[in-house]
C-alpha angles and dihedrals in degrees: 000000000000121000123220089258088067096245123117113257118236095011135102106242126219111212127206098203127231091251093052128097118187133182121191142045123319126191122190134180095204139023125326131195120195114203094156134043126297131178123186130034135331126197118181134165087205136048126308121206121189102197125217092268094042122110120196130183100178153104108256135198118178143137091252134000130202118189122197097146136043124307131179109183144053122300126204123183128180088210120017145333119213123195109196124204095272094047122123113188128177108179144059125292132209119185145131089243134019125196119188120186122212108269096032117126119220127173114176144056125299130206110190130173143075094299099036097095098040117114090239092058111116115257110231116185128189118282112273112264093237090057091049090050090049091051092049091047093057114109112259123223 
């Protein structure tokens, strides 16, 4: 469960501070809050919060994800993904539930439902650019 403050309730939270920049792969057992910049991959069995000042360029797998800052990358949650009003997300999402606040920016594909975050769910990527260019180049009637 995520409290209104954006921090996971009942869990110790690891914080990547606003003055920190990290590149690599991070794995956490509990909650994580990113106030700084992170590039790479995050895997957490708990909740991930990207705060309003946080910038993430990563592939993410977590139980739940709250975005208030900027994210470029794909998000997968076994429970829910929440995009708050200051969120800017460019990437695909997979989750059982998706909440998008008015004012949030989301560019990507979403797969939402009870089977969306399971490992057996089909992986659909964006159409290859050359196919999109071919489609746009076709004569229109």
